C-alpha positions as YAML, in Angstrom:
chain: A
units: angstrom
residues:
- id: 1
  name: MET
  ca: [-13.84, 5.84, -62.18]
- id: 2
  name: GLU
  ca: [-13.92, 3.07, -65.36]
- id: 3
  name: ASN
  ca: [-15.77, 6.13, -66.96]
- id: 4
  name: SER
  ca: [-13.10, 8.92, -66.37]
- id: 5
  name: LEU
  ca: [-9.95, 6.17, -67.17]
- id: 6
  name: TYR
  ca: [-11.90, 5.68, -70.29]
- id: 7
  name: ASN
  ca: [-12.84, 9.50, -70.84]
- id: 8
  name: PHE
  ca: [-9.17, 10.56, -70.78]
- id: 9
  name: TYR
  ca: [-7.70, 7.16, -73.05]
- id: 10
  name: CYS
  ca: [-10.35, 8.46, -75.78]
- id: 11
  name: SER
  ca: [-9.32, 12.19, -75.59]
- id: 12
  name: THR
  ca: [-5.63, 11.04, -76.04]
- id: 13
  name: THR
  ca: [-6.07, 7.57, -78.31]
- id: 14
  name: TYR
  ca: [-8.73, 8.35, -80.46]
- id: 15
  name: SER
  ca: [-9.03, 12.60, -80.92]
- id: 16
  name: ASP
  ca: [-7.33, 12.34, -84.68]
- id: 17
  name: GLN
  ca: [-9.32, 9.79, -85.80]
- id: 18
  name: SER
  ca: [-12.60, 11.86, -84.27]
- id: 19
  name: THR
  ca: [-11.56, 14.83, -86.24]
- id: 20
  name: MET
  ca: [-10.73, 12.58, -89.70]
- id: 21
  name: ALA
  ca: [-14.24, 10.73, -89.29]
- id: 22
  name: PRO
  ca: [-17.02, 12.25, -91.53]
- id: 23
  name: PRO
  ca: [-19.65, 13.47, -89.56]
- id: 24
  name: PRO
  ca: [-22.50, 11.28, -88.18]
- id: 25
  name: PRO
  ca: [-25.62, 11.16, -90.26]
- id: 26
  name: SER
  ca: [-27.57, 11.18, -87.43]
- id: 27
  name: LYS
  ca: [-27.06, 11.98, -83.46]
- id: 28
  name: SER
  ca: [-28.86, 8.83, -82.63]
- id: 29
  name: VAL
  ca: [-26.64, 6.88, -84.61]
- id: 30
  name: PHE
  ca: [-23.14, 8.65, -83.43]
- id: 31
  name: GLU
  ca: [-24.45, 8.01, -80.10]
- id: 32
  name: LYS
  ca: [-24.76, 4.16, -79.90]
- id: 33
  name: LYS
  ca: [-21.01, 3.94, -81.66]
- id: 34
  name: GLU
  ca: [-20.10, 6.17, -79.20]
- id: 35
  name: GLU
  ca: [-21.65, 3.58, -76.69]
- id: 36
  name: ASN
  ca: [-20.34, 0.75, -77.88]
- id: 37
  name: LEU
  ca: [-16.96, 2.22, -78.01]
- id: 38
  name: SER
  ca: [-16.98, 2.96, -74.66]
- id: 39
  name: LYS
  ca: [-17.83, -0.16, -73.56]
- id: 40
  name: VAL
  ca: [-15.37, -2.19, -75.93]
- id: 41
  name: LEU
  ca: [-12.53, 0.42, -74.27]
- id: 42
  name: ARG
  ca: [-14.09, -0.15, -71.11]
- id: 43
  name: ALA
  ca: [-13.60, -3.52, -71.30]
- id: 44
  name: LYS
  ca: [-10.35, -3.84, -72.59]
- id: 45
  name: VAL
  ca: [-8.44, -1.34, -69.32]
- id: 46
  name: ALA
  ca: [-10.45, -3.55, -67.09]
- id: 47
  name: SER
  ca: [-9.28, -6.67, -68.29]
- id: 48
  name: HIS
  ca: [-5.30, -5.11, -69.37]
- id: 49
  name: PRO
  ca: [-2.95, -6.82, -66.89]
- id: 50
  name: LEU
  ca: [-1.49, -3.08, -65.45]
- id: 51
  name: PHE
  ca: [-4.98, -2.40, -64.38]
- id: 52
  name: PRO
  ca: [-4.47, -3.96, -61.07]
- id: 53
  name: HIS
  ca: [-1.56, -1.31, -60.41]
- id: 54
  name: LEU
  ca: [-3.81, 1.37, -61.79]
- id: 55
  name: LEU
  ca: [-6.57, 0.90, -59.85]
- id: 56
  name: HIS
  ca: [-4.41, 0.59, -56.37]
- id: 57
  name: ALA
  ca: [-2.16, 4.13, -57.62]
- id: 58
  name: TYR
  ca: [-5.32, 5.67, -58.15]
- id: 59
  name: ILE
  ca: [-6.72, 4.46, -54.72]
- id: 60
  name: ASP
  ca: [-3.55, 5.67, -52.58]
- id: 61
  name: CYS
  ca: [-3.91, 9.24, -54.15]
- id: 62
  name: HIS
  ca: [-7.09, 9.41, -52.61]
- id: 63
  name: LYS
  ca: [-5.77, 8.22, -49.58]
- id: 64
  name: VAL
  ca: [-2.77, 10.88, -49.18]
- id: 65
  name: GLY
  ca: [-4.25, 13.36, -46.53]
- id: 66
  name: ALA
  ca: [-7.37, 11.78, -46.38]
- id: 67
  name: PRO
  ca: [-9.02, 11.35, -42.93]
- id: 68
  name: GLN
  ca: [-8.74, 8.43, -40.84]
- id: 69
  name: ASN
  ca: [-12.12, 7.17, -41.41]
- id: 70
  name: VAL
  ca: [-12.07, 8.16, -45.26]
- id: 71
  name: ALA
  ca: [-8.54, 6.31, -45.91]
- id: 72
  name: ASN
  ca: [-9.82, 2.78, -43.73]
- id: 73
  name: LEU
  ca: [-12.85, 3.32, -46.14]
- id: 74
  name: LEU
  ca: [-10.66, 3.28, -48.85]
- id: 75
  name: GLU
  ca: [-8.67, 0.47, -47.97]
- id: 76
  name: GLU
  ca: [-11.44, -1.69, -47.46]
- id: 77
  name: ILE
  ca: [-12.07, -0.81, -51.43]
- id: 78
  name: LYS
  ca: [-9.03, -1.27, -52.20]
- id: 79
  name: GLY
  ca: [-9.28, -5.55, -50.60]
- id: 80
  name: GLU
  ca: [-12.46, -5.90, -52.20]
- id: 81
  name: ASN
  ca: [-10.63, -5.26, -55.73]
- id: 82
  name: THR
  ca: [-7.55, -7.23, -55.08]
- id: 83
  name: GLY
  ca: [-9.40, -10.47, -56.14]
- id: 84
  name: VAL
  ca: [-10.82, -8.90, -59.03]
- id: 85
  name: CYS
  ca: [-7.28, -7.02, -60.06]
- id: 86
  name: GLN
  ca: [-5.45, -10.63, -59.86]
- id: 87
  name: ILE
  ca: [-8.13, -12.20, -61.84]
- id: 88
  name: SER
  ca: [-7.84, -9.26, -64.90]
- id: 89
  name: GLU
  ca: [-4.11, -9.84, -64.52]
- id: 90
  name: SER
  ca: [-4.08, -13.46, -65.07]
- id: 91
  name: GLU
  ca: [-6.06, -13.35, -67.79]
- id: 92
  name: GLY
  ca: [-4.87, -10.22, -69.52]
- id: 93
  name: PHE
  ca: [-1.71, -10.43, -71.76]
- id: 94
  name: LEU
  ca: [1.01, -7.58, -73.03]
- id: 95
  name: ASP
  ca: [1.70, -6.63, -76.24]
- id: 96
  name: ALA
  ca: [-2.19, -7.19, -77.40]
- id: 97
  name: ASP
  ca: [-2.62, -3.66, -78.10]
- id: 98
  name: PRO
  ca: [0.70, -1.87, -78.04]
- id: 99
  name: GLU
  ca: [-0.98, 1.70, -78.00]
- id: 100
  name: LEU
  ca: [-2.87, 0.54, -74.82]
- id: 101
  name: ASP
  ca: [-0.10, -0.66, -72.94]
- id: 102
  name: ASP
  ca: [1.65, 2.44, -73.32]
- id: 103
  name: PHE
  ca: [-0.82, 4.16, -72.12]
- id: 104
  name: MET
  ca: [-1.66, 1.99, -69.31]
- id: 105
  name: GLY
  ca: [2.26, 2.23, -68.14]
- id: 106
  name: THR
  ca: [2.26, 6.31, -68.82]
- id: 107
  name: PHE
  ca: [-0.78, 6.72, -66.50]
- id: 108
  name: CYS
  ca: [0.53, 4.38, -63.59]
- id: 109
  name: ASP
  ca: [3.60, 6.31, -63.31]
- id: 110
  name: LEU
  ca: [2.32, 9.44, -63.66]
- id: 111
  name: LEU
  ca: [-0.18, 8.51, -60.70]
- id: 112
  name: LEU
  ca: [2.73, 7.22, -58.39]
- id: 113
  name: LYS
  ca: [4.32, 10.29, -58.96]
- id: 114
  name: TYR
  ca: [1.48, 12.46, -58.24]
- id: 115
  name: LYS
  ca: [1.07, 10.38, -55.04]
- id: 116
  name: SER
  ca: [5.10, 11.19, -54.39]
- id: 117
  name: ASP
  ca: [4.58, 14.73, -54.96]
- id: 118
  name: LEU
  ca: [0.89, 15.02, -52.83]
- id: 119
  name: SER
  ca: [3.17, 12.94, -49.60]
- id: 120
  name: ARG
  ca: [5.81, 15.34, -49.24]
- id: 121
  name: PRO
  ca: [4.36, 18.21, -47.71]
- id: 122
  name: PHE
  ca: [2.33, 15.74, -45.36]
- id: 123
  name: ASP
  ca: [5.40, 13.64, -44.44]
- id: 124
  name: GLU
  ca: [7.18, 17.13, -43.54]
- id: 125
  name: ALA
  ca: [3.64, 18.79, -41.60]
- id: 126
  name: THR
  ca: [3.87, 15.43, -39.70]
- id: 127
  name: MET
  ca: [7.70, 15.85, -38.75]
- id: 128
  name: PHE
  ca: [7.26, 19.27, -38.16]
- id: 129
  name: LEU
  ca: [4.05, 18.85, -36.00]
- id: 130
  name: SER
  ca: [5.69, 15.40, -33.80]
- id: 131
  name: HIS
  ca: [8.79, 17.59, -33.32]
- id: 132
  name: MET
  ca: [6.76, 20.50, -31.96]
- id: 133
  name: GLU
  ca: [5.11, 17.87, -29.67]
- id: 134
  name: THR
  ca: [8.35, 16.60, -28.96]
- id: 135
  name: GLN
  ca: [9.41, 20.19, -27.43]
- id: 136
  name: LEU
  ca: [6.18, 20.79, -25.66]
- id: 137
  name: HIS
  ca: [6.51, 17.56, -23.84]
- id: 138
  name: SER
  ca: [10.18, 18.53, -22.74]
- id: 139
  name: ILE
  ca: [9.26, 22.20, -21.93]
- id: 140
  name: CYS
  ca: [6.50, 20.71, -19.52]
- id: 141
  name: ASN
  ca: [8.59, 17.99, -18.11]
- id: 142
  name: LEU
  ca: [10.83, 21.12, -17.47]
- id: 143
  name: ALA
  ca: [8.36, 23.02, -16.06]
- id: 144
  name: SER
  ca: [7.22, 20.64, -13.75]
- id: 145
  name: THR
  ca: [11.00, 19.89, -12.57]
- id: 146
  name: ASN
  ca: [11.57, 23.66, -11.86]
- id: 147
  name: ASN
  ca: [8.20, 23.69, -9.78]
- id: 148
  name: GLU
  ca: [9.50, 20.98, -7.61]
- id: 149
  name: VAL
  ca: [12.82, 22.56, -7.08]
- id: 150
  name: THR
  ca: [10.56, 26.03, -6.41]
- id: 151
  name: GLY
  ca: [9.26, 23.82, -3.79]
- id: 152
  name: SER
  ca: [12.09, 22.07, -2.28]
- id: 153
  name: SER
  ca: [14.22, 25.66, -2.13]
- id: 154
  name: GLU
  ca: [11.03, 27.17, -0.32]
- id: 155
  name: LYS
  ca: [11.86, 24.28, 2.13]
- id: 156
  name: ASP
  ca: [15.45, 25.08, 2.25]
- id: 157
  name: LEU
  ca: [14.57, 28.79, 3.25]
- id: 158
  name: ILE
  ca: [12.57, 27.57, 5.87]
- id: 159
  name: SER
  ca: [15.55, 25.99, 7.39]
- id: 160
  name: LYS
  ca: [18.44, 27.95, 6.35]
- id: 161
  name: GLU
  ca: [19.20, 29.41, 9.28]
- id: 162
  name: GLU
  ca: [18.96, 26.01, 11.15]
- id: 163
  name: LYS
  ca: [21.45, 24.57, 8.96]
- id: 164
  name: GLU
  ca: [24.10, 27.59, 9.49]
- id: 165
  name: ALA
  ca: [23.69, 27.10, 12.94]
- id: 166
  name: ILE
  ca: [24.40, 23.63, 13.18]
- id: 167
  name: GLU
  ca: [27.59, 24.34, 10.53]
- id: 168
  name: CYS
  ca: [28.87, 26.56, 12.47]
- id: 169
  name: LYS
  ca: [28.87, 24.83, 15.19]
- id: 170
  name: LYS
  ca: [30.60, 21.61, 13.32]
- id: 171
  name: ILE
  ca: [33.22, 24.23, 12.59]
- id: 172
  name: ASN
  ca: [33.78, 25.69, 15.97]
- id: 173
  name: GLU
  ca: [33.83, 21.43, 17.32]
- id: 174
  name: VAL
  ca: [36.62, 20.56, 14.59]
- id: 175
  name: GLN
  ca: [38.77, 23.69, 15.30]
- id: 176
  name: GLU
  ca: [38.60, 23.08, 19.35]
- id: 177
  name: LEU
  ca: [39.67, 19.63, 17.97]
- id: 178
  name: LYS
  ca: [42.72, 20.76, 16.09]
- id: 179
  name: ASP
  ca: [43.83, 22.84, 18.86]
- id: 180
  name: ASN
  ca: [43.60, 19.93, 21.51]
- id: 181
  name: LEU
  ca: [45.73, 17.62, 19.00]
- id: 182
  name: LEU
  ca: [48.08, 20.17, 18.85]
- id: 183
  name: GLY
  ca: [48.60, 21.00, 22.29]
- id: 184
  name: ARG
  ca: [48.86, 17.49, 22.93]
- id: 185
  name: TYR
  ca: [51.36, 16.10, 20.21]
- id: 186
  name: SER
  ca: [52.73, 19.14, 19.38]
- id: 187
  name: GLY
  ca: [56.39, 17.57, 20.70]
- id: 188
  name: TYR
  ca: [55.74, 14.71, 18.76]
- id: 189
  name: ILE
  ca: [54.97, 16.39, 15.52]
- id: 190
  name: THR
  ca: [58.02, 18.71, 15.94]
- id: 191
  name: ASN
  ca: [60.44, 14.94, 16.06]
- id: 192
  name: LEU
  ca: [58.79, 13.80, 13.16]
- id: 193
  name: LYS
  ca: [59.37, 16.60, 10.85]
- id: 194
  name: HIS
  ca: [63.17, 16.64, 12.32]
- id: 195
  name: GLU
  ca: [63.55, 12.90, 11.53]
- id: 196
  name: PHE
  ca: [61.98, 13.00, 8.33]
- id: 197
  name: SER
  ca: [64.20, 15.59, 6.93]
- id: 198
  name: ARG
  ca: [67.16, 13.92, 8.29]
- id: 199
  name: LYS
  ca: [66.15, 10.86, 6.26]
- id: 200
  name: LYS
  ca: [65.95, 13.17, 3.46]
- id: 201
  name: LYS
  ca: [69.53, 14.51, 4.15]
- id: 202
  name: LYS
  ca: [70.49, 11.07, 3.99]
- id: 203
  name: GLU
  ca: [69.31, 10.11, 0.76]
- id: 204
  name: LYS
  ca: [71.22, 8.37, -1.51]
- id: 205
  name: LEU
  ca: [73.02, 9.45, -4.83]
- id: 206
  name: PRO
  ca: [71.60, 8.27, -8.19]
- id: 207
  name: LYS
  ca: [73.77, 5.07, -9.15]
- id: 208
  name: GLU
  ca: [75.34, 7.13, -12.29]
- id: 209
  name: ALA
  ca: [76.67, 9.98, -10.37]
- id: 210
  name: LYS
  ca: [78.14, 7.90, -8.16]
- id: 211
  name: GLN
  ca: [79.79, 5.99, -10.37]
- id: 212
  name: ILE
  ca: [81.12, 9.18, -11.74]
- id: 213
  name: LEU
  ca: [82.60, 10.57, -8.84]
- id: 214
  name: LEU
  ca: [83.94, 6.73, -7.93]
- id: 215
  name: ALA
  ca: [85.99, 7.51, -11.26]
- id: 216
  name: TRP
  ca: [87.42, 11.11, -10.51]
- id: 217
  name: TRP
  ca: [88.40, 9.53, -6.37]
- id: 218
  name: ASN
  ca: [89.68, 6.36, -8.03]
- id: 219
  name: ILE
  ca: [92.40, 8.66, -10.50]
- id: 220
  name: HIS
  ca: [93.26, 11.36, -8.21]
- id: 221
  name: PHE
  ca: [93.08, 8.53, -5.04]
- id: 222
  name: LYS
  ca: [96.82, 9.91, -3.96]
- id: 223
  name: TRP
  ca: [95.44, 13.61, -3.51]
- id: 224
  name: PRO
  ca: [91.38, 13.52, -4.06]
- id: 225
  name: TYR
  ca: [91.07, 16.93, -2.86]
- id: 226
  name: PRO
  ca: [89.20, 18.60, -5.98]
- id: 227
  name: THR
  ca: [89.49, 22.42, -6.86]
- id: 228
  name: ASP
  ca: [86.46, 24.56, -7.47]
- id: 229
  name: ALA
  ca: [86.84, 24.08, -11.22]
- id: 230
  name: ASP
  ca: [86.71, 20.53, -10.46]
- id: 231
  name: LYS
  ca: [83.84, 20.87, -8.60]
- id: 232
  name: VAL
  ca: [81.91, 22.65, -11.31]
- id: 233
  name: ALA
  ca: [82.65, 19.78, -13.62]
- id: 234
  name: LEU
  ca: [81.82, 16.83, -11.84]
- id: 235
  name: ALA
  ca: [78.29, 18.77, -10.73]
- id: 236
  name: GLU
  ca: [77.84, 19.30, -14.35]
- id: 237
  name: TRP
  ca: [78.75, 15.69, -15.18]
- id: 238
  name: THR
  ca: [76.36, 13.78, -12.30]
- id: 239
  name: GLY
  ca: [73.89, 16.45, -12.16]
- id: 240
  name: LEU
  ca: [74.11, 17.02, -8.62]
- id: 241
  name: ASP
  ca: [74.93, 20.64, -6.76]
- id: 242
  name: GLN
  ca: [78.09, 21.61, -5.82]
- id: 243
  name: LYS
  ca: [77.26, 21.33, -2.38]
- id: 244
  name: GLN
  ca: [76.37, 17.38, -3.04]
- id: 245
  name: VAL
  ca: [79.81, 16.47, -4.48]
- id: 246
  name: ASN
  ca: [81.30, 18.47, -1.73]
- id: 247
  name: ASN
  ca: [79.97, 16.81, 0.89]
- id: 248
  name: TRP
  ca: [80.40, 13.29, -0.78]
- id: 249
  name: PHE
  ca: [84.07, 14.04, -1.14]
- id: 250
  name: ILE
  ca: [83.92, 14.48, 2.56]
- id: 251
  name: ASN
  ca: [82.35, 11.75, 3.66]
- id: 252
  name: GLN
  ca: [84.32, 9.85, 1.08]
- id: 253
  name: ARG
  ca: [87.85, 10.91, 2.79]
- id: 254
  name: LYS
  ca: [86.26, 10.23, 6.38]
- id: 255
  name: ARG
  ca: [85.85, 6.62, 5.56]
- id: 256
  name: HIS
  ca: [87.72, 5.65, 2.94]
- id: 257
  name: TRP
  ca: [91.13, 7.85, 2.87]
- id: 258
  name: LYS
  ca: [94.15, 8.17, 4.67]
- id: 259
  name: PRO
  ca: [97.28, 10.51, 3.64]
- id: 260
  name: THR
  ca: [100.50, 8.54, 3.97]
- id: 261
  name: GLU
  ca: [103.55, 9.49, 6.48]
- id: 262
  name: GLU
  ca: [104.93, 11.22, 3.27]
- id: 263
  name: MET
  ca: [102.00, 12.90, 2.81]
- id: 264
  name: GLN
  ca: [101.82, 14.34, 6.45]
- id: 265
  name: ALA
  ca: [105.54, 15.70, 6.13]
- id: 266
  name: ALA
  ca: [104.67, 17.72, 3.19]
- id: 267
  name: ILE
  ca: [101.64, 19.16, 4.66]
- id: 268
  name: LEU
  ca: [103.16, 20.00, 7.81]
- id: 269
  name: ASP
  ca: [106.28, 21.89, 6.06]
- id: 270
  name: GLY
  ca: [103.88, 23.46, 3.66]
- id: 271
  name: LEU
  ca: [102.16, 24.99, 6.81]
- id: 272
  name: TYR
  ca: [104.60, 25.48, 9.15]
- id: 273
  name: GLY
  ca: [108.17, 24.90, 7.23]
- id: 274
  name: PRO
  ca: [110.55, 22.25, 7.26]
- id: 275
  name: LEU
  ca: [111.06, 21.23, 10.59]
- id: 276
  name: ILE
  ca: [114.74, 20.05, 10.33]
- id: 277
  name: ASN
  ca: [117.44, 22.77, 8.85]
...
């Protein structure tokens, strides 16, 4: 892994310097310089404070989509390097090589973004499979429920005729009981209906309506016989019908009013004419 990081760093950092440098005098000298430079860069990368984060991000990228046994192995490797990473992080310091700092930070960000991009389709696939599994379970449960219902329905079909016979018997018994009760208590029921209707007729008028009728009664006490127009108006004011208004005045006159002798004479004169010429 260090070789790959080193090669990437060398290709981005020292590409310009390598083109501007004069050609090596010999291949062996160049290889020695290259090897020495590689060792120095490896040591600098491994001792950099951001190297632990870079290593963990690199391992996390390889864990995405890996089988469970491979993921467990990578997690063990990550745990084994935790102590080394902590030592490197404590011994290293930033700003010693700004160019290397920038490289390490950029590479960490790239690995984190790469892991996020890799994880997204796997997460979507996992959610889809989980949803499908849930639907399959529900379908299986529904099928088993339907089988139970079908089994019970077959049993019901077997005893359907028996149930119909029992229901018919119950209906006949209920009807017979009704007929017996009506034959025995029909007279009592009729009397109760009459009694209820009488009580309903004797219901009291509303208080406000009664006050309006009494006010008219007091004003016309000498002759408490409302005309048809008066009855229509009183019915509108009280919310009663004309029959109720008329019955109230009939009962009120029977209980609380008696014409004077002069009125009786005037009534007789109106009916039969004057008795004395």
